mmCIF file of the N, C-alpha and C atoms, coordinates in Angstrom:
data_MODEL
# 
_entry.id   MODEL 
# 
loop_
_atom_site.group_PDB 
_atom_site.id 
_atom_site.type_symbol 
_atom_site.label_atom_id 
_atom_site.label_alt_id 
_atom_site.label_comp_id 
_atom_site.label_asym_id 
_atom_site.label_entity_id 
_atom_site.label_seq_id 
_atom_site.pdbx_PDB_ins_code 
_atom_site.Cartn_x 
_atom_site.Cartn_y 
_atom_site.Cartn_z 
_atom_site.occupancy 
_atom_site.B_iso_or_equiv 
_atom_site.pdbx_formal_charge 
_atom_site.auth_seq_id 
_atom_site.auth_comp_id 
_atom_site.auth_asym_id 
_atom_site.auth_atom_id 
_atom_site.pdbx_PDB_model_num 
ATOM 1   N N  . SER A 1 1  ? 0.763   -1.185 -0.007 1.00 0.00 ? 1  SER A N  1 
ATOM 2   C CA . SER A 1 1  ? -0.068  -0.009 -0.057 1.00 0.00 ? 1  SER A CA 1 
ATOM 3   C C  . SER A 1 1  ? 0.857   1.271  -0.083 1.00 0.00 ? 1  SER A C  1 
ATOM 4   N N  . PRO A 1 2  ? 0.521   2.197  -0.855 1.00 0.00 ? 2  PRO A N  1 
ATOM 5   C CA . PRO A 1 2  ? 1.286   3.446  -0.810 1.00 0.00 ? 2  PRO A CA 1 
ATOM 6   C C  . PRO A 1 2  ? 1.168   4.268  0.568  1.00 0.00 ? 2  PRO A C  1 
ATOM 7   N N  . ASN A 1 3  ? 0.091   3.903  1.240  1.00 0.00 ? 3  ASN A N  1 
ATOM 8   C CA . ASN A 1 3  ? -0.229  4.710  2.496  1.00 0.00 ? 3  ASN A CA 1 
ATOM 9   C C  . ASN A 1 3  ? -0.401  3.789  3.511  1.00 0.00 ? 3  ASN A C  1 
ATOM 10  N N  . PRO A 1 4  ? 0.631   3.292  4.074  1.00 0.00 ? 4  PRO A N  1 
ATOM 11  C CA . PRO A 1 4  ? 0.539   2.195  5.210  1.00 0.00 ? 4  PRO A CA 1 
ATOM 12  C C  . PRO A 1 4  ? -0.037  2.708  6.441  1.00 0.00 ? 4  PRO A C  1 
ATOM 13  N N  . ARG A 1 5  ? -0.647  1.933  7.416  1.00 0.00 ? 5  ARG A N  1 
ATOM 14  C CA . ARG A 1 5  ? -1.122  2.427  8.537  1.00 0.00 ? 5  ARG A CA 1 
ATOM 15  C C  . ARG A 1 5  ? -0.093  2.147  9.687  1.00 0.00 ? 5  ARG A C  1 
ATOM 16  N N  . ASN A 1 6  ? -0.073  3.050  10.659 1.00 0.00 ? 6  ASN A N  1 
ATOM 17  C CA . ASN A 1 6  ? 0.714   2.854  11.782 1.00 0.00 ? 6  ASN A CA 1 
ATOM 18  C C  . ASN A 1 6  ? -0.226  2.666  13.061 1.00 0.00 ? 6  ASN A C  1 
ATOM 19  N N  . TYR A 1 7  ? 0.145   1.743  14.055 1.00 0.00 ? 7  TYR A N  1 
ATOM 20  C CA . TYR A 1 7  ? -0.658  1.489  15.160 1.00 0.00 ? 7  TYR A CA 1 
ATOM 21  C C  . TYR A 1 7  ? 0.050   1.826  16.299 1.00 0.00 ? 7  TYR A C  1 
ATOM 22  N N  . TYR A 1 8  ? -0.460  2.456  17.373 1.00 0.00 ? 8  TYR A N  1 
ATOM 23  C CA . TYR A 1 8  ? 0.126   2.857  18.728 1.00 0.00 ? 8  TYR A CA 1 
ATOM 24  C C  . TYR A 1 8  ? -0.875  2.337  19.690 1.00 0.00 ? 8  TYR A C  1 
ATOM 25  N N  . ARG A 1 9  ? -0.445  2.216  20.962 1.00 0.00 ? 9  ARG A N  1 
ATOM 26  C CA . ARG A 1 9  ? -1.139  1.994  22.172 1.00 0.00 ? 9  ARG A CA 1 
ATOM 27  C C  . ARG A 1 9  ? -0.837  2.908  23.360 1.00 0.00 ? 9  ARG A C  1 
ATOM 28  N N  . CYS A 1 10 ? -1.557  3.153  24.299 1.00 0.00 ? 10 CYS A N  1 
ATOM 29  C CA . CYS A 1 10 ? -1.274  3.839  25.367 1.00 0.00 ? 10 CYS A CA 1 
ATOM 30  C C  . CYS A 1 10 ? -0.104  3.136  26.165 1.00 0.00 ? 10 CYS A C  1 
ATOM 31  N N  . SER A 1 11 ? 0.869   3.819  26.685 1.00 0.00 ? 11 SER A N  1 
ATOM 32  C CA . SER A 1 11 ? 2.082   3.218  27.323 1.00 0.00 ? 11 SER A CA 1 
ATOM 33  C C  . SER A 1 11 ? 1.516   2.953  28.744 1.00 0.00 ? 11 SER A C  1 
ATOM 34  N N  . THR A 1 12 ? 0.497   3.542  29.298 1.00 0.00 ? 12 THR A N  1 
ATOM 35  C CA . THR A 1 12 ? 0.212   3.148  30.680 1.00 0.00 ? 12 THR A CA 1 
ATOM 36  C C  . THR A 1 12 ? -0.279  1.817  30.873 1.00 0.00 ? 12 THR A C  1 
ATOM 37  N N  . ASN A 1 13 ? 0.306   1.116  31.786 1.00 0.00 ? 13 ASN A N  1 
ATOM 38  C CA . ASN A 1 13 ? 0.081   -0.248 32.199 1.00 0.00 ? 13 ASN A CA 1 
ATOM 39  C C  . ASN A 1 13 ? -1.518  -0.505 32.465 1.00 0.00 ? 13 ASN A C  1 
ATOM 40  N N  . GLY A 1 14 ? -2.109  -1.396 31.617 1.00 0.00 ? 14 GLY A N  1 
ATOM 41  C CA . GLY A 1 14 ? -3.486  -1.816 31.980 1.00 0.00 ? 14 GLY A CA 1 
ATOM 42  C C  . GLY A 1 14 ? -4.667  -0.973 30.998 1.00 0.00 ? 14 GLY A C  1 
ATOM 43  N N  . CYS A 1 15 ? -3.982  0.000  30.444 1.00 0.00 ? 15 CYS A N  1 
ATOM 44  C CA . CYS A 1 15 ? -4.683  0.954  29.560 1.00 0.00 ? 15 CYS A CA 1 
ATOM 45  C C  . CYS A 1 15 ? -4.891  0.298  28.136 1.00 0.00 ? 15 CYS A C  1 
ATOM 46  N N  . THR A 1 16 ? -6.116  0.111  27.599 1.00 0.00 ? 16 THR A N  1 
ATOM 47  C CA . THR A 1 16 ? -6.061  -0.523 26.334 1.00 0.00 ? 16 THR A CA 1 
ATOM 48  C C  . THR A 1 16 ? -6.504  0.410  25.075 1.00 0.00 ? 16 THR A C  1 
ATOM 49  N N  . VAL A 1 17 ? -6.277  1.786  25.345 1.00 0.00 ? 17 VAL A N  1 
ATOM 50  C CA . VAL A 1 17 ? -6.597  2.604  24.174 1.00 0.00 ? 17 VAL A CA 1 
ATOM 51  C C  . VAL A 1 17 ? -5.562  2.454  23.123 1.00 0.00 ? 17 VAL A C  1 
ATOM 52  N N  . LYS A 1 18 ? -6.167  2.618  21.730 1.00 0.00 ? 18 LYS A N  1 
ATOM 53  C CA . LYS A 1 18 ? -5.089  2.385  20.687 1.00 0.00 ? 18 LYS A CA 1 
ATOM 54  C C  . LYS A 1 18 ? -5.507  3.486  19.670 1.00 0.00 ? 18 LYS A C  1 
ATOM 55  N N  . LYS A 1 19 ? -4.518  3.832  19.076 1.00 0.00 ? 19 LYS A N  1 
ATOM 56  C CA . LYS A 1 19 ? -4.423  4.853  18.027 1.00 0.00 ? 19 LYS A CA 1 
ATOM 57  C C  . LYS A 1 19 ? -4.087  4.385  16.648 1.00 0.00 ? 19 LYS A C  1 
ATOM 58  N N  . ARG A 1 20 ? -4.683  4.627  15.495 1.00 0.00 ? 20 ARG A N  1 
ATOM 59  C CA . ARG A 1 20 ? -4.361  4.248  14.347 1.00 0.00 ? 20 ARG A CA 1 
ATOM 60  C C  . ARG A 1 20 ? -4.042  5.490  13.515 1.00 0.00 ? 20 ARG A C  1 
ATOM 61  N N  . VAL A 1 21 ? -3.027  5.593  12.875 1.00 0.00 ? 21 VAL A N  1 
ATOM 62  C CA . VAL A 1 21 ? -2.461  6.834  11.905 1.00 0.00 ? 21 VAL A CA 1 
ATOM 63  C C  . VAL A 1 21 ? -2.508  6.522  10.439 1.00 0.00 ? 21 VAL A C  1 
ATOM 64  N N  . GLU A 1 22 ? -3.116  7.087  9.658  1.00 0.00 ? 22 GLU A N  1 
ATOM 65  C CA . GLU A 1 22 ? -2.792  6.743  8.065  1.00 0.00 ? 22 GLU A CA 1 
ATOM 66  C C  . GLU A 1 22 ? -3.218  7.885  7.244  1.00 0.00 ? 22 GLU A C  1 
ATOM 67  N N  . ARG A 1 23 ? -2.583  7.986  6.127  1.00 0.00 ? 23 ARG A N  1 
ATOM 68  C CA . ARG A 1 23 ? -2.957  9.057  5.307  1.00 0.00 ? 23 ARG A CA 1 
ATOM 69  C C  . ARG A 1 23 ? -4.060  8.846  4.431  1.00 0.00 ? 23 ARG A C  1 
ATOM 70  N N  . ASP A 1 24 ? -4.813  9.912  4.181  1.00 0.00 ? 24 ASP A N  1 
ATOM 71  C CA . ASP A 1 24 ? -5.993  9.963  3.507  1.00 0.00 ? 24 ASP A CA 1 
ATOM 72  C C  . ASP A 1 24 ? -5.771  9.479  2.036  1.00 0.00 ? 24 ASP A C  1 
ATOM 73  N N  . ILE A 1 25 ? -6.723  8.537  1.521  1.00 0.00 ? 25 ILE A N  1 
ATOM 74  C CA . ILE A 1 25 ? -6.599  7.788  0.283  1.00 0.00 ? 25 ILE A CA 1 
ATOM 75  C C  . ILE A 1 25 ? -6.687  8.913  -0.856 1.00 0.00 ? 25 ILE A C  1 
ATOM 76  N N  . ASP A 1 26 ? -7.705  9.852  -0.590 1.00 0.00 ? 26 ASP A N  1 
ATOM 77  C CA . ASP A 1 26 ? -7.893  10.758 -1.747 1.00 0.00 ? 26 ASP A CA 1 
ATOM 78  C C  . ASP A 1 26 ? -7.006  11.782 -1.668 1.00 0.00 ? 26 ASP A C  1 
ATOM 79  N N  . ASP A 1 27 ? -6.471  12.342 -0.610 1.00 0.00 ? 27 ASP A N  1 
ATOM 80  C CA . ASP A 1 27 ? -5.447  13.373 -0.614 1.00 0.00 ? 27 ASP A CA 1 
ATOM 81  C C  . ASP A 1 27 ? -4.317  13.119 0.699  1.00 0.00 ? 27 ASP A C  1 
ATOM 82  N N  . PRO A 1 28 ? -3.209  12.483 0.194  1.00 0.00 ? 28 PRO A N  1 
ATOM 83  C CA . PRO A 1 28 ? -2.395  12.095 1.062  1.00 0.00 ? 28 PRO A CA 1 
ATOM 84  C C  . PRO A 1 28 ? -1.573  13.036 1.956  1.00 0.00 ? 28 PRO A C  1 
ATOM 85  N N  . SER A 1 29 ? -2.019  14.371 1.671  1.00 0.00 ? 29 SER A N  1 
ATOM 86  C CA . SER A 1 29 ? -1.366  15.488 2.403  1.00 0.00 ? 29 SER A CA 1 
ATOM 87  C C  . SER A 1 29 ? -2.190  15.605 3.809  1.00 0.00 ? 29 SER A C  1 
ATOM 88  N N  . TYR A 1 30 ? -3.230  14.888 3.826  1.00 0.00 ? 30 TYR A N  1 
ATOM 89  C CA . TYR A 1 30 ? -4.096  14.813 5.212  1.00 0.00 ? 30 TYR A CA 1 
ATOM 90  C C  . TYR A 1 30 ? -3.801  13.329 5.884  1.00 0.00 ? 30 TYR A C  1 
ATOM 91  N N  . VAL A 1 31 ? -3.669  13.523 7.168  1.00 0.00 ? 31 VAL A N  1 
ATOM 92  C CA . VAL A 1 31 ? -3.478  12.478 8.008  1.00 0.00 ? 31 VAL A CA 1 
ATOM 93  C C  . VAL A 1 31 ? -4.683  12.064 8.959  1.00 0.00 ? 31 VAL A C  1 
ATOM 94  N N  . ILE A 1 32 ? -5.107  10.840 8.981  1.00 0.00 ? 32 ILE A N  1 
ATOM 95  C CA . ILE A 1 32 ? -6.436  10.553 9.790  1.00 0.00 ? 32 ILE A CA 1 
ATOM 96  C C  . ILE A 1 32 ? -5.824  9.838  10.932 1.00 0.00 ? 32 ILE A C  1 
ATOM 97  N N  . ASN A 1 33 ? -6.222  10.296 12.181 1.00 0.00 ? 33 ASN A N  1 
ATOM 98  C CA . ASN A 1 33 ? -5.937  9.687  13.505 1.00 0.00 ? 33 ASN A CA 1 
ATOM 99  C C  . ASN A 1 33 ? -7.288  9.196  13.915 1.00 0.00 ? 33 ASN A C  1 
ATOM 100 N N  . THR A 1 34 ? -7.300  7.932  14.373 1.00 0.00 ? 34 THR A N  1 
ATOM 101 C CA . THR A 1 34 ? -8.392  7.120  14.859 1.00 0.00 ? 34 THR A CA 1 
ATOM 102 C C  . THR A 1 34 ? -8.170  6.806  16.142 1.00 0.00 ? 34 THR A C  1 
ATOM 103 N N  . TYR A 1 35 ? -8.928  7.044  17.116 1.00 0.00 ? 35 TYR A N  1 
ATOM 104 C CA . TYR A 1 35 ? -8.578  6.554  18.531 1.00 0.00 ? 35 TYR A CA 1 
ATOM 105 C C  . TYR A 1 35 ? -9.833  5.482  18.957 1.00 0.00 ? 35 TYR A C  1 
ATOM 106 N N  . GLU A 1 36 ? -9.230  4.489  19.566 1.00 0.00 ? 36 GLU A N  1 
ATOM 107 C CA . GLU A 1 36 ? -10.380 3.523  20.024 1.00 0.00 ? 36 GLU A CA 1 
ATOM 108 C C  . GLU A 1 36 ? -10.258 3.229  21.497 1.00 0.00 ? 36 GLU A C  1 
ATOM 109 N N  . GLY A 1 37 ? -11.333 3.450  22.294 1.00 0.00 ? 37 GLY A N  1 
ATOM 110 C CA . GLY A 1 37 ? -11.246 3.153  23.657 1.00 0.00 ? 37 GLY A CA 1 
ATOM 111 C C  . GLY A 1 37 ? -11.297 4.357  24.652 1.00 0.00 ? 37 GLY A C  1 
ATOM 112 N N  . ILE A 1 38 ? -11.373 4.210  25.782 1.00 0.00 ? 38 ILE A N  1 
ATOM 113 C CA . ILE A 1 38 ? -11.252 5.285  26.753 1.00 0.00 ? 38 ILE A CA 1 
ATOM 114 C C  . ILE A 1 38 ? -10.352 5.051  27.732 1.00 0.00 ? 38 ILE A C  1 
ATOM 115 N N  . HIS A 1 39 ? -9.356  6.026  28.015 1.00 0.00 ? 39 HIS A N  1 
ATOM 116 C CA . HIS A 1 39 ? -8.296  5.824  28.904 1.00 0.00 ? 39 HIS A CA 1 
ATOM 117 C C  . HIS A 1 39 ? -8.851  5.525  30.465 1.00 0.00 ? 39 HIS A C  1 
ATOM 118 N N  . ASN A 1 40 ? -8.224  4.737  31.105 1.00 0.00 ? 40 ASN A N  1 
ATOM 119 C CA . ASN A 1 40 ? -8.628  4.332  32.588 1.00 0.00 ? 40 ASN A CA 1 
ATOM 120 C C  . ASN A 1 40 ? -7.654  4.888  33.579 1.00 0.00 ? 40 ASN A C  1 
ATOM 121 N N  . HIS A 1 41 ? -7.113  6.124  33.239 1.00 0.00 ? 41 HIS A N  1 
ATOM 122 C CA . HIS A 1 41 ? -6.248  6.764  34.138 1.00 0.00 ? 41 HIS A CA 1 
ATOM 123 C C  . HIS A 1 41 ? -6.078  8.256  34.038 1.00 0.00 ? 41 HIS A C  1 
ATOM 124 N N  . THR A 1 42 ? -5.574  8.813  34.982 1.00 0.00 ? 42 THR A N  1 
ATOM 125 C CA . THR A 1 42 ? -5.530  10.442 34.860 1.00 0.00 ? 42 THR A CA 1 
ATOM 126 C C  . THR A 1 42 ? -4.535  10.636 33.795 1.00 0.00 ? 42 THR A C  1 
ATOM 127 N N  . SER A 1 43 ? -4.550  11.877 33.269 1.00 0.00 ? 43 SER A N  1 
ATOM 128 C CA . SER A 1 43 ? -3.759  12.312 32.173 1.00 0.00 ? 43 SER A CA 1 
ATOM 129 C C  . SER A 1 43 ? -2.339  12.941 32.495 1.00 0.00 ? 43 SER A C  1 
ATOM 130 N N  . PRO A 1 44 ? -1.348  12.376 32.097 1.00 0.00 ? 44 PRO A N  1 
ATOM 131 C CA . PRO A 1 44 ? -0.043  13.118 32.318 1.00 0.00 ? 44 PRO A CA 1 
ATOM 132 C C  . PRO A 1 44 ? 0.179   14.075 31.300 1.00 0.00 ? 44 PRO A C  1 
ATOM 133 N N  . SER A 1 45 ? 0.762   15.104 31.634 1.00 0.00 ? 45 SER A N  1 
ATOM 134 C CA . SER A 1 45 ? 0.893   16.059 30.368 1.00 0.00 ? 45 SER A CA 1 
ATOM 135 C C  . SER A 1 45 ? 2.384   16.294 30.094 1.00 0.00 ? 45 SER A C  1 
ATOM 136 N N  . VAL A 1 46 ? 3.084   15.052 29.761 1.00 0.00 ? 46 VAL A N  1 
ATOM 137 C CA . VAL A 1 46 ? 4.427   14.857 29.635 1.00 0.00 ? 46 VAL A CA 1 
ATOM 138 C C  . VAL A 1 46 ? 4.568   14.349 28.164 1.00 0.00 ? 46 VAL A C  1 
ATOM 139 N N  . VAL A 1 47 ? 5.310   14.741 27.208 1.00 0.00 ? 47 VAL A N  1 
ATOM 140 C CA . VAL A 1 47 ? 5.808   14.327 26.001 1.00 0.00 ? 47 VAL A CA 1 
ATOM 141 C C  . VAL A 1 47 ? 7.318   13.763 25.984 1.00 0.00 ? 47 VAL A C  1 
ATOM 142 N N  . TYR A 1 48 ? 7.604   12.492 25.789 1.00 0.00 ? 48 TYR A N  1 
ATOM 143 C CA . TYR A 1 48 ? 8.806   12.076 25.752 1.00 0.00 ? 48 TYR A CA 1 
ATOM 144 C C  . TYR A 1 48 ? 9.361   11.824 24.399 1.00 0.00 ? 48 TYR A C  1 
ATOM 145 N N  . TYR A 1 49 ? 10.582  12.335 24.196 1.00 0.00 ? 49 TYR A N  1 
ATOM 146 C CA . TYR A 1 49 ? 11.333  12.002 22.920 1.00 0.00 ? 49 TYR A CA 1 
ATOM 147 C C  . TYR A 1 49 ? 12.140  10.907 23.236 1.00 0.00 ? 49 TYR A C  1 
ATOM 148 N N  . THR A 1 50 ? 12.155  9.828  22.250 1.00 0.00 ? 50 THR A N  1 
ATOM 149 C CA . THR A 1 50 ? 12.857  8.677  22.455 1.00 0.00 ? 50 THR A CA 1 
ATOM 150 C C  . THR A 1 50 ? 14.327  8.738  21.619 1.00 0.00 ? 50 THR A C  1 
ATOM 151 N N  . ALA A 1 51 ? 15.097  7.729  21.651 1.00 0.00 ? 51 ALA A N  1 
ATOM 152 C CA . ALA A 1 51 ? 16.314  7.611  20.921 1.00 0.00 ? 51 ALA A CA 1 
ATOM 153 C C  . ALA A 1 51 ? 16.053  7.479  19.370 1.00 0.00 ? 51 ALA A C  1 
ATOM 154 N N  . GLN A 1 52 ? 14.896  7.159  19.202 1.00 0.00 ? 52 GLN A N  1 
ATOM 155 C CA . GLN A 1 52 ? 14.345  6.838  17.822 1.00 0.00 ? 52 GLN A CA 1 
ATOM 156 C C  . GLN A 1 52 ? 13.990  8.273  17.127 1.00 0.00 ? 52 GLN A C  1 
ATOM 157 N N  . ASP A 1 53 ? 13.975  9.363  17.684 1.00 0.00 ? 53 ASP A N  1 
ATOM 158 C CA . ASP A 1 53 ? 13.714  10.605 17.124 1.00 0.00 ? 53 ASP A CA 1 
ATOM 159 C C  . ASP A 1 53 ? 14.637  11.000 15.943 1.00 0.00 ? 53 ASP A C  1 
ATOM 160 N N  . ASP A 1 54 ? 13.970  11.677 15.093 1.00 0.00 ? 54 ASP A N  1 
ATOM 161 C CA . ASP A 1 54 ? 14.778  12.095 13.878 1.00 0.00 ? 54 ASP A CA 1 
ATOM 162 C C  . ASP A 1 54 ? 14.129  13.339 13.485 1.00 0.00 ? 54 ASP A C  1 
ATOM 163 N N  . ASP A 1 55 ? 14.495  13.887 12.351 1.00 0.00 ? 55 ASP A N  1 
ATOM 164 C CA . ASP A 1 55 ? 13.965  15.084 11.694 1.00 0.00 ? 55 ASP A CA 1 
ATOM 165 C C  . ASP A 1 55 ? 12.586  14.864 11.090 1.00 0.00 ? 55 ASP A C  1 
ATOM 166 N N  . SER A 1 56 ? 11.881  13.779 11.246 1.00 0.00 ? 56 SER A N  1 
ATOM 167 C CA . SER A 1 56 ? 10.691  13.581 10.594 1.00 0.00 ? 56 SER A CA 1 
ATOM 168 C C  . SER A 1 56 ? 9.524   14.014 11.369 1.00 0.00 ? 56 SER A C  1 
ATOM 169 N N  . GLY A 1 57 ? 9.903   14.609 12.531 1.00 0.00 ? 57 GLY A N  1 
ATOM 170 C CA . GLY A 1 57 ? 8.766   14.976 13.466 1.00 0.00 ? 57 GLY A CA 1 
ATOM 171 C C  . GLY A 1 57 ? 7.916   13.953 14.201 1.00 0.00 ? 57 GLY A C  1 
ATOM 172 N N  . ARG A 1 58 ? 8.491   12.943 14.080 1.00 0.00 ? 58 ARG A N  1 
ATOM 173 C CA . ARG A 1 58 ? 7.848   11.619 14.913 1.00 0.00 ? 58 ARG A CA 1 
ATOM 174 C C  . ARG A 1 58 ? 8.399   11.798 16.438 1.00 0.00 ? 58 ARG A C  1 
ATOM 175 N N  . PHE A 1 59 ? 7.339   11.518 17.195 1.00 0.00 ? 59 PHE A N  1 
ATOM 176 C CA . PHE A 1 59 ? 7.635   11.272 18.667 1.00 0.00 ? 59 PHE A CA 1 
ATOM 177 C C  . PHE A 1 59 ? 6.802   10.379 19.410 1.00 0.00 ? 59 PHE A C  1 
ATOM 178 N N  . PHE A 1 60 ? 7.203   9.968  20.557 1.00 0.00 ? 60 PHE A N  1 
ATOM 179 C CA . PHE A 1 60 ? 6.457   9.038  21.441 1.00 0.00 ? 60 PHE A CA 1 
ATOM 180 C C  . PHE A 1 60 ? 5.743   9.780  22.434 1.00 0.00 ? 60 PHE A C  1 
ATOM 181 N N  . VAL A 1 61 ? 4.412   9.614  22.645 1.00 0.00 ? 61 VAL A N  1 
ATOM 182 C CA . VAL A 1 61 ? 3.775   10.419 23.616 1.00 0.00 ? 61 VAL A CA 1 
ATOM 183 C C  . VAL A 1 61 ? 3.183   9.436  24.772 1.00 0.00 ? 61 VAL A C  1 
ATOM 184 N N  . SER A 1 62 ? 3.669   9.884  25.974 1.00 0.00 ? 62 SER A N  1 
ATOM 185 C CA . SER A 1 62 ? 3.089   9.074  27.151 1.00 0.00 ? 62 SER A CA 1 
ATOM 186 C C  . SER A 1 62 ? 1.915   9.775  27.833 1.00 0.00 ? 62 SER A C  1 
ATOM 187 N N  . GLY A 1 63 ? 0.602   9.700  27.304 1.00 0.00 ? 63 GLY A N  1 
ATOM 188 C CA . GLY A 1 63 ? -0.513  10.607 27.801 1.00 0.00 ? 63 GLY A CA 1 
ATOM 189 C C  . GLY A 1 63 ? -1.307  10.940 26.715 1.00 0.00 ? 63 GLY A C  1 
ATOM 190 N N  . PHE A 1 64 ? -2.272  11.654 26.913 1.00 0.00 ? 64 PHE A N  1 
ATOM 191 C CA . PHE A 1 64 ? -3.272  12.104 25.775 1.00 0.00 ? 64 PHE A CA 1 
ATOM 192 C C  . PHE A 1 64 ? -3.697  13.517 25.858 1.00 0.00 ? 64 PHE A C  1 
ATOM 193 N N  . GLN A 1 65 ? -3.011  14.449 26.716 1.00 0.00 ? 65 GLN A N  1 
ATOM 194 C CA . GLN A 1 65 ? -3.380  15.815 26.860 1.00 0.00 ? 65 GLN A CA 1 
ATOM 195 C C  . GLN A 1 65 ? -2.196  16.544 26.718 1.00 0.00 ? 65 GLN A C  1 
ATOM 196 N N  . ASN A 1 66 ? -2.323  17.875 26.443 1.00 0.00 ? 66 ASN A N  1 
ATOM 197 C CA . ASN A 1 66 ? -1.264  18.810 26.326 1.00 0.00 ? 66 ASN A CA 1 
ATOM 198 C C  . ASN A 1 66 ? -0.139  18.331 25.277 1.00 0.00 ? 66 ASN A C  1 
ATOM 199 N N  . LEU A 1 67 ? -0.546  17.825 24.391 1.00 0.00 ? 67 LEU A N  1 
ATOM 200 C CA . LEU A 1 67 ? 0.549   17.423 23.177 1.00 0.00 ? 67 LEU A CA 1 
ATOM 201 C C  . LEU A 1 67 ? 0.983   18.485 22.464 1.00 0.00 ? 67 LEU A C  1 
ATOM 202 N N  . CYS A 1 68 ? 2.381   18.272 22.118 1.00 0.00 ? 68 CYS A N  1 
ATOM 203 C CA . CYS A 1 68 ? 2.926   19.288 21.237 1.00 0.00 ? 68 CYS A CA 1 
ATOM 204 C C  . CYS A 1 68 ? 3.752   18.720 20.153 1.00 0.00 ? 68 CYS A C  1 
ATOM 205 N N  . GLN A 1 69 ? 3.881   19.438 19.096 1.00 0.00 ? 69 GLN A N  1 
ATOM 206 C CA . GLN A 1 69 ? 4.679   18.943 18.121 1.00 0.00 ? 69 GLN A CA 1 
ATOM 207 C C  . GLN A 1 69 ? 6.056   19.604 17.937 1.00 0.00 ? 69 GLN A C  1 
ATOM 208 N N  . ARG A 1 70 ? 7.056   18.845 17.712 1.00 0.00 ? 70 ARG A N  1 
ATOM 209 C CA . ARG A 1 70 ? 8.437   19.334 17.531 1.00 0.00 ? 70 ARG A CA 1 
ATOM 210 C C  . ARG A 1 70 ? 8.485   20.235 16.355 1.00 0.00 ? 70 ARG A C  1 
ATOM 211 N N  . SER A 1 71 ? 9.120   21.467 16.713 1.00 0.00 ? 71 SER A N  1 
ATOM 212 C CA . SER A 1 71 ? 9.167   22.305 15.552 1.00 0.00 ? 71 SER A CA 1 
ATOM 213 C C  . SER A 1 71 ? 10.688  22.162 14.899 1.00 0.00 ? 71 SER A C  1 
# 
């Protein structure tokens, strides 16, 4: 597929929330984020960058509030 999906899950132990990220089929400049489930914990407001960070703008999020994108 020219627009593969990426799957993520909440990093909090016991939380089953999942996130799917994919490009729009009709307009690949759009990204579609789909969330499944409800978090079963309070919201941390911390964004962690991992050793896998690069200039693509990807980052790992531990939590679901106060998210920011790297500039």
